[in-house]
C-alpha positions as CSV (number, residue, x, y, z in Angstrom):
1,M,-67.8,4.0,-6.9
2,R,-69.9,2.1,-9.7
3,T,-73.0,3.8,-8.0
4,L,-72.1,6.7,-9.5
5,G,-72.2,7.5,-13.8
6,C,-69.2,9.2,-13.6
7,Y,-67.4,6.4,-13.2
8,R,-69.3,3.6,-14.5
9,E,-68.0,5.7,-17.8
10,Q,-64.5,4.9,-17.1
11,M,-65.4,1.4,-15.9
12,S,-65.7,-1.9,-19.1
13,P,-69.6,-2.9,-18.6
14,E,-68.6,-5.6,-16.6
15,Q,-67.6,-3.8,-13.8
16,A,-69.9,-1.0,-14.0
17,F,-72.7,-3.4,-13.8
18,V,-71.6,-6.2,-11.4
19,W,-75.4,-6.2,-9.6
20,G,-76.9,-7.0,-13.3
21,K,-76.8,-5.3,-16.4
22,G,-78.3,-2.2,-16.6
23,N,-79.3,-1.9,-13.3
24,K,-77.8,1.7,-11.7
25,V,-78.5,4.7,-10.2
26,D,-78.7,8.2,-12.2
27,T,-76.0,10.7,-10.8
28,P,-76.2,13.5,-12.8
29,H,-75.6,16.1,-10.1
30,I,-72.1,14.3,-9.2
31,D,-71.9,13.5,-12.7
32,S,-71.6,17.4,-13.5
33,L,-68.7,17.6,-11.2
34,A,-66.8,15.4,-13.1
35,R,-68.2,16.5,-16.4
36,D,-67.0,20.0,-15.6
37,G,-63.8,19.5,-13.4
38,L,-61.8,16.4,-12.8
39,I,-62.5,12.7,-11.7
40,C,-59.6,10.6,-10.0
41,T,-59.9,7.0,-11.1
42,N,-57.6,5.4,-8.5
43,Y,-58.4,7.5,-5.0
44,F,-57.7,5.6,-1.8
45,A,-58.8,5.6,1.4
46,S,-55.1,6.0,3.6
47,S,-57.1,3.0,5.7
48,P,-60.4,2.0,4.5
49,V,-62.9,2.4,8.0
50,C,-64.0,6.0,9.1
51,T,-61.9,7.4,11.8
52,P,-58.5,6.7,10.5
53,S,-59.5,7.8,7.0
54,R,-61.3,11.1,8.6
55,A,-58.2,12.0,9.9
56,S,-56.1,11.7,7.2
57,W,-58.6,14.0,5.4
58,V,-58.1,17.2,7.4
59,S,-54.5,16.8,8.5
60,G,-52.4,15.6,5.7
61,L,-51.1,12.6,8.0
62,Y,-51.3,8.8,7.8
63,P,-53.5,7.3,10.8
64,Q,-50.7,6.4,13.0
65,A,-49.5,9.8,13.6
66,T,-52.8,11.5,14.3
67,G,-53.8,9.5,17.5
68,S,-56.7,8.1,14.9
69,P,-55.0,5.0,13.8
70,S,-58.8,3.2,14.4
71,N,-62.3,3.6,15.2
72,N,-63.0,6.0,18.1
73,L,-60.0,6.9,19.2
74,P,-59.7,10.6,19.6
75,L,-57.7,13.2,17.1
76,N,-54.7,14.8,18.9
77,D,-55.2,18.0,19.9
78,S,-52.1,19.4,18.4
79,I,-53.4,18.3,14.9
80,V,-53.7,21.0,12.8
81,T,-56.3,20.6,9.9
82,F,-57.0,22.6,6.7
83,A,-59.9,24.5,8.0
84,E,-57.5,25.9,11.0
85,V,-55.1,26.8,7.7
86,L,-58.3,28.7,6.3
87,R,-59.8,29.6,9.7
88,K,-56.5,32.1,10.5
89,R,-57.0,33.2,7.1
90,G,-59.9,35.2,7.3
91,Y,-62.2,32.1,5.9
92,A,-65.5,31.3,7.8
93,T,-65.4,27.8,8.3
94,S,-68.1,25.2,9.2
95,Y,-68.8,21.2,9.5
96,L,-71.6,19.3,9.6
97,G,-72.7,15.8,9.7
98,K,-70.2,13.0,11.1
99,W,-66.8,13.8,12.4
100,H,-66.2,10.5,14.4
101,L,-62.6,11.8,15.5
102,D,-63.8,13.1,19.1
103,G,-63.7,9.6,21.1
104,D,-66.6,7.6,22.2
105,A,-69.2,9.9,22.2
106,K,-72.3,9.1,20.5
107,P,-74.3,11.2,19.1
108,G,-71.8,13.8,20.9
109,W,-73.2,17.3,19.0
110,E,-70.7,20.1,18.4
111,P,-67.8,18.8,20.1
112,A,-65.8,21.0,22.2
113,R,-62.4,21.0,20.0
114,K,-62.9,22.3,17.0
115,F,-60.0,21.7,14.9
116,G,-60.6,25.0,12.5
117,F,-64.2,24.6,12.2
118,S,-65.5,27.9,13.8
119,D,-69.3,26.8,13.5
120,N,-69.6,23.2,14.4
121,R,-73.1,23.3,16.1
122,F,-74.0,20.5,13.3
123,M,-71.4,18.7,13.4
124,F,-72.5,15.1,15.2
125,N,-69.5,12.6,16.6
126,R,-70.6,9.3,15.8
127,G,-73.3,7.3,14.0
128,H,-75.2,6.5,11.1
129,W,-78.7,8.7,12.2
130,K,-81.5,8.8,9.7
131,K,-83.9,11.4,10.9
132,F,-82.8,14.6,12.7
133,E,-84.6,17.9,14.5
134,M,-83.9,21.4,16.0
135,T,-85.4,21.5,19.1
136,K,-84.8,24.4,21.9
137,N,-81.8,23.3,23.1
138,G,-79.9,22.4,19.7
139,P,-80.3,19.7,17.0
140,Q,-80.7,16.0,18.2
141,V,-81.7,12.8,16.8
142,A,-85.6,12.6,15.9
143,A,-86.3,9.5,16.3
144,R,-86.0,8.0,19.7
145,K,-87.0,5.2,21.7
146,K,-87.1,4.8,25.5
147,G,-85.8,8.3,25.3
148,G,-82.8,7.0,23.4
149,P,-82.0,8.1,19.7
150,T,-82.4,5.2,17.1
151,Y,-81.4,4.4,13.6
152,D,-85.1,4.2,13.0
153,L,-86.6,6.3,10.4
154,D,-89.3,7.1,12.2
155,G,-91.4,8.4,9.2
156,A,-88.6,11.0,8.3
157,D,-89.7,12.7,5.1
158,D,-88.1,15.7,3.1
159,Q,-86.9,18.0,5.9
160,S,-86.3,15.7,8.8
161,F,-84.3,12.8,6.6
162,A,-80.8,13.2,7.6
163,T,-79.3,13.4,4.1
164,D,-81.8,16.1,3.3
165,W,-82.0,18.2,7.0
166,L,-77.9,18.2,6.9
167,V,-78.1,19.7,3.3
168,D,-80.9,22.5,4.7
169,R,-78.5,23.5,7.3
170,S,-75.6,24.0,5.1
171,L,-77.7,25.7,2.6
172,E,-78.6,28.2,5.3
173,I,-74.9,28.5,6.3
174,L,-74.0,29.3,2.9
175,E,-76.5,32.3,2.5
176,R,-75.1,33.5,5.7
177,D,-71.6,33.3,4.5
178,K,-71.3,33.9,0.8
179,K,-70.2,37.3,0.5
180,K,-66.9,36.4,2.2
181,P,-64.4,33.3,2.0
182,F,-66.2,30.4,3.1
183,C,-64.9,26.6,3.9
184,L,-68.0,24.0,4.1
185,M,-67.2,20.3,4.8
186,L,-70.5,18.0,5.0
187,A,-70.0,14.8,6.1
188,L,-73.6,12.9,5.6
189,P,-74.2,9.7,7.3
190,D,-75.1,8.0,4.1
191,P,-74.8,5.9,2.3
192,H,-74.0,3.2,4.8
193,G,-76.1,1.1,7.0
194,P,-78.4,0.6,7.9
195,N,-79.2,0.5,5.1
196,T,-82.6,2.4,4.6
197,V,-83.9,5.7,3.1
198,R,-86.9,7.7,3.1
199,A,-89.9,7.6,0.6
200,P,-90.0,8.0,-2.6
201,Y,-86.3,6.7,-2.8
202,D,-86.9,3.5,-0.7
203,T,-89.2,1.8,-3.6
204,M,-87.5,3.6,-6.8
205,Y,-85.5,0.7,-7.3
206,D,-87.8,-2.0,-6.5
207,H,-88.3,-3.0,-10.0
208,L,-84.5,-4.1,-10.3
209,T,-83.6,-7.7,-10.2
210,F,-80.2,-7.4,-8.9
211,Q,-77.8,-10.2,-9.9
212,Q,-74.7,-12.2,-7.4
213,P,-71.4,-10.2,-8.3
214,V,-69.4,-12.4,-9.6
215,T,-66.8,-12.1,-7.2
216,M,-69.3,-13.5,-4.7
217,R,-70.2,-16.3,-7.4
218,K,-66.7,-17.1,-7.4
219,V,-65.2,-17.0,-3.9
220,L,-68.4,-19.3,-2.6
221,A,-67.5,-22.2,-5.3
222,A,-63.6,-22.0,-3.4
223,L,-63.8,-20.2,-0.5
224,Q,-60.4,-21.6,-0.1
225,N,-58.7,-19.9,-2.5
226,R,-59.4,-16.4,-0.1
227,P,-56.3,-14.4,1.0
228,G,-55.5,-15.2,4.9
229,W,-56.5,-11.4,5.5
230,V,-60.3,-12.2,4.9
231,T,-61.7,-13.2,7.6
232,G,-65.2,-14.7,7.7
233,S,-67.9,-14.1,5.6
234,N,-71.6,-13.0,5.6
235,A,-72.3,-14.5,2.2
236,G,-75.5,-16.6,3.2
237,K,-77.4,-13.2,4.3
238,M,-75.9,-10.6,2.1
239,L,-77.4,-10.4,-1.5
240,S,-80.8,-8.9,-0.3
241,Q,-82.7,-7.5,-2.9
242,T,-84.1,-4.8,-0.4
243,T,-80.7,-4.0,0.8
244,L,-79.5,-2.9,-2.9
245,S,-82.8,-1.5,-4.0
246,M,-82.2,0.7,-0.6
247,Y,-78.7,1.6,-1.1
248,F,-79.8,2.6,-4.8
249,G,-82.1,5.1,-3.3
250,M,-79.8,6.0,-0.3
251,V,-77.3,7.2,-3.3
252,H,-80.2,8.8,-5.6
253,C,-81.1,11.2,-2.6
254,I,-77.5,12.4,-1.9
255,D,-77.2,13.7,-5.7
256,D,-80.6,15.3,-5.6
257,N,-79.3,16.9,-2.2
258,V,-75.9,18.0,-4.3
259,G,-78.3,19.0,-7.0
260,K,-79.7,21.6,-4.4
261,I,-76.4,23.0,-3.5
262,L,-74.7,23.4,-6.6
263,R,-78.1,25.4,-7.9
264,F,-77.2,27.3,-4.7
265,L,-73.5,28.3,-6.3
266,E,-75.1,29.0,-9.7
267,K,-77.6,31.1,-8.3
268,N,-75.2,33.2,-6.5
269,E,-72.9,33.3,-8.9
270,L,-70.4,31.2,-6.8
271,T,-69.3,28.5,-9.2
272,E,-66.4,29.9,-11.1
273,D,-64.1,30.8,-8.2
274,T,-65.5,27.6,-5.8
275,I,-63.6,24.6,-5.4
276,V,-66.3,21.7,-5.2
277,V,-65.2,18.4,-3.8
278,F,-67.5,15.4,-3.7
279,T,-65.7,12.1,-2.1
280,S,-66.0,9.6,1.2
281,D,-63.9,8.3,4.0
282,H,-64.1,4.4,2.5
283,G,-66.3,2.7,0.1
284,D,-68.5,-0.7,0.5
285,M,-68.3,-4.5,-0.4
286,M,-72.2,-4.4,-0.9
287,C,-72.1,-8.2,-1.6
288,E,-68.6,-8.6,-3.4
289,H,-65.9,-11.3,-2.4
290,C,-68.7,-12.4,0.0
291,R,-68.4,-9.5,2.3
292,M,-70.6,-6.2,3.0
293,N,-68.9,-2.8,4.4
294,K,-65.1,-2.1,4.5
295,G,-62.0,-2.3,6.0
296,L,-60.1,-4.6,3.2
297,P,-57.7,-3.6,0.5
298,Y,-60.4,-4.5,-2.5
299,K,-60.4,-1.9,-4.4
300,T,-64.3,-1.6,-3.2
301,S,-63.5,-1.4,0.0
302,V,-60.4,1.0,0.3
303,G,-61.4,2.7,-3.5
304,I,-63.2,6.3,-3.1
305,P,-64.6,8.9,-5.4
306,F,-63.2,11.5,-5.9
307,V,-64.7,14.3,-8.1
308,L,-63.5,18.4,-8.0
309,R,-64.8,21.2,-9.7
310,Y,-63.0,24.9,-10.0
311,P,-63.4,26.2,-13.2
312,A,-61.2,29.2,-12.3
313,K,-58.2,26.4,-12.5
314,V,-59.1,23.2,-13.2
315,P,-59.9,22.1,-17.2
316,A,-63.4,20.4,-17.5
317,G,-63.4,16.9,-18.4
318,K,-59.7,15.7,-16.9
319,V,-59.4,12.4,-15.9
320,I,-56.8,11.4,-13.8
321,H,-55.8,7.8,-13.1
322,T,-52.7,8.2,-10.7
323,A,-53.0,6.9,-7.6
324,Y,-53.7,9.4,-4.7
325,T,-54.6,8.6,-0.5
326,T,-56.6,10.9,1.4
327,V,-53.8,12.4,3.0
328,D,-52.6,14.1,-0.2
329,F,-56.2,16.1,-0.4
330,F,-55.0,18.6,2.2
331,P,-51.4,19.6,0.8
332,T,-53.6,19.6,-3.0
333,L,-56.1,21.6,-1.6
334,M,-53.8,24.1,-0.3
335,G,-52.2,23.9,-3.7
336,L,-55.3,24.9,-5.8
337,M,-55.6,27.7,-3.2
338,G,-52.0,29.4,-3.8
339,I,-51.2,28.7,0.3
340,E,-47.4,28.1,0.9
341,D,-47.3,29.8,4.0
342,G,-47.9,28.6,7.5
343,L,-48.8,24.7,6.8
344,P,-48.1,22.0,9.1
345,E,-45.9,19.3,8.5
346,M,-47.8,16.7,6.0
347,H,-47.6,13.5,4.3
348,G,-49.2,13.7,1.4
349,L,-48.4,15.3,-2.0
350,N,-49.6,18.3,-3.6
351,A,-51.0,17.3,-6.8
352,S,-52.3,20.9,-7.9
353,I,-50.2,21.1,-10.7
354,A,-51.5,17.7,-12.5
355,Y,-55.0,19.3,-11.8
356,T,-54.6,22.0,-13.2
357,N,-52.6,21.8,-16.2
358,K,-53.8,21.4,-19.8
359,K,-53.1,17.6,-19.8
360,M,-56.8,16.0,-20.5
361,E,-55.8,12.4,-19.0
362,V,-52.6,12.0,-16.1
363,A,-51.8,8.8,-15.6
364,K,-48.3,8.4,-13.6
365,D,-47.4,5.4,-12.1
366,R,-47.0,6.9,-8.5
367,I,-47.1,3.8,-6.0
368,V,-48.6,4.9,-2.6
369,Y,-49.0,3.0,1.3
370,V,-52.2,2.2,2.6
371,R,-52.8,0.4,5.7
372,H,-55.2,-1.8,7.5
373,S,-56.6,0.0,10.9
374,G,-55.3,-2.8,12.9
375,G,-52.3,-3.6,11.1
376,A,-53.1,-6.7,9.9
377,W,-52.7,-5.7,6.8
378,V,-50.0,-3.1,4.5
379,A,-50.7,-2.5,0.9
380,A,-48.7,-1.1,-2.1
381,F,-51.2,0.4,-4.9
382,D,-50.4,2.1,-8.4
383,R,-52.8,2.8,-11.2
384,R,-52.2,-0.9,-12.2
385,Y,-51.0,-3.0,-9.7
386,K,-52.0,-4.2,-5.9
387,L,-49.6,-5.9,-3.3
388,V,-50.7,-6.5,0.0
389,I,-48.3,-8.0,2.9
390,S,-49.7,-9.2,6.1
391,G,-49.1,-11.9,8.5
392,L,-51.9,-14.4,7.6
393,D,-50.6,-15.2,4.4
394,Q,-48.0,-15.0,1.6
395,P,-47.9,-11.7,-0.3
396,W,-51.2,-11.2,-2.8
397,L,-50.2,-9.6,-6.1
398,Y,-52.9,-8.1,-8.1
399,D,-53.1,-7.4,-11.7
400,L,-56.0,-4.6,-12.2
401,E,-56.0,-4.9,-16.1
402,K,-55.7,-8.8,-16.4
403,D,-57.8,-9.6,-13.2
404,P,-60.2,-6.2,-12.2
405,D,-62.2,-8.9,-9.8
406,E,-59.0,-9.1,-7.7
407,L,-59.5,-12.6,-7.6
408,V,-56.0,-14.1,-9.0
409,N,-52.5,-13.8,-7.0
410,Y,-49.7,-13.2,-9.2
411,F,-46.7,-13.7,-6.8
412,G,-44.6,-16.3,-7.8
413,R,-45.2,-16.5,-11.6
414,E,-43.7,-15.8,-14.3
415,G,-42.7,-12.3,-15.3
416,Y,-44.0,-10.9,-12.1
417,K,-40.6,-10.7,-10.4
418,E,-39.4,-7.5,-10.8
419,L,-43.3,-5.9,-10.3
420,F,-43.6,-7.8,-7.2
421,Q,-39.7,-6.2,-6.1
422,R,-40.4,-2.5,-7.1
423,L,-43.7,-2.4,-5.4
424,K,-42.4,-4.3,-1.9
425,K,-39.3,-1.6,-1.9
426,E,-41.3,1.5,-2.1
427,L,-43.7,-0.2,0.2
428,L,-40.6,-0.4,2.8
429,I,-39.6,2.6,2.0
430,Q,-42.8,4.7,3.0
431,M,-43.6,2.4,5.8
432,K,-40.1,3.3,7.6
433,K,-41.1,7.1,6.2
434,F,-44.4,7.4,8.2
435,K,-43.8,4.7,11.4
436,E,-46.1,2.6,10.0
437,P,-46.1,0.1,13.0
438,A,-46.7,-3.4,12.0
439,L,-43.4,-2.9,10.4
440,T,-41.5,-2.7,14.0
441,E,-43.9,-5.4,15.2
442,K,-42.4,-7.5,12.5
443,K,-45.7,-9.7,12.2
444,L,-45.7,-9.3,8.5
445,R,-44.7,-12.1,5.9
446,F,-42.5,-10.5,2.7
447,Q,-41.8,-13.3,1.0
């Protein structure tokens, strides 16, 4: 999240610039969504890997209820998505980009099961491809080797690079559907490994000197103090100047393309009554705690950006600190749209009142439940505290106000007993309610 300016504004300088003072990406277009709408500072993936998180986004259910609790497991046929609800109400529904909910197919263009997205020509099931093209047989990955698709850049430019190509296809669809109700979901494969980006973004940040994050330095100095649910380390190869420079470049490219979409909406006088959401399915550790990628309950992995602009109903400049997860998106979207009938059962909360009321800052002590895709840990988060339970270690209790780097375990410390019991009680309630598999397996240590 700290690669986005609107999130850095919510952080202390130490947290905003973990890779070195002043090392940043300017993201004016994404930031404008937060300025003109709202920003959520504690939005979490229900499970911080691609498939289960995406399953929650579209269904409003925790992953174990969708058929997709782990990567590459296909969504149950019975799932009713927000797109299906809108399609039945006459909306033109489209999906472009990575889907990751149709099993093993890779790339897997235009899955037969549409789940409410009437136009899914540019949906592909798996992969973080860098170059696309149109052929007489439809879209395909343009970087190829020995007849098969590869993740290579292969000379990708502003017409063929994945981010640009998918946004251009999105603009074509918006042009087609602009005079009727529409719902378009665009799932860009970046920023994600392989950490490469087209010119000129590939060298834009080469002048920066990236430092090791403080969490990487401290963990390297005391690896024995890590939680038991942190297995392995890729610290030896992580802090590559090129990797971080390219990552920044990917974010910059995305922001420029968000600008193209926002200009289209403005030009066609669609800004006022269009809900625009910018978010992600999970975070990326990017060298923090000696790790890359995701899958851990650290906020850098499980925390996701969530900014929303809806001028017709949402006051500009609203900041929401209350904790939410991806299961809350579907019911909240329906609430914002005033849709109450014909909805499937959902696990999430309709937060539309918090989004639309006149309070410019909302900070409830709501507790949410998050799970590991393989059941190795479960967690309870609110806007300040975090409890992580696993079968691999004692409970880990974090106080993010005192310890924003998530290095200290406050479990068993004076003054934290009541807090631990509150989080534990609510976690157990939600695990039972949402049928958390790890609870029935009795592999977790709550003491």
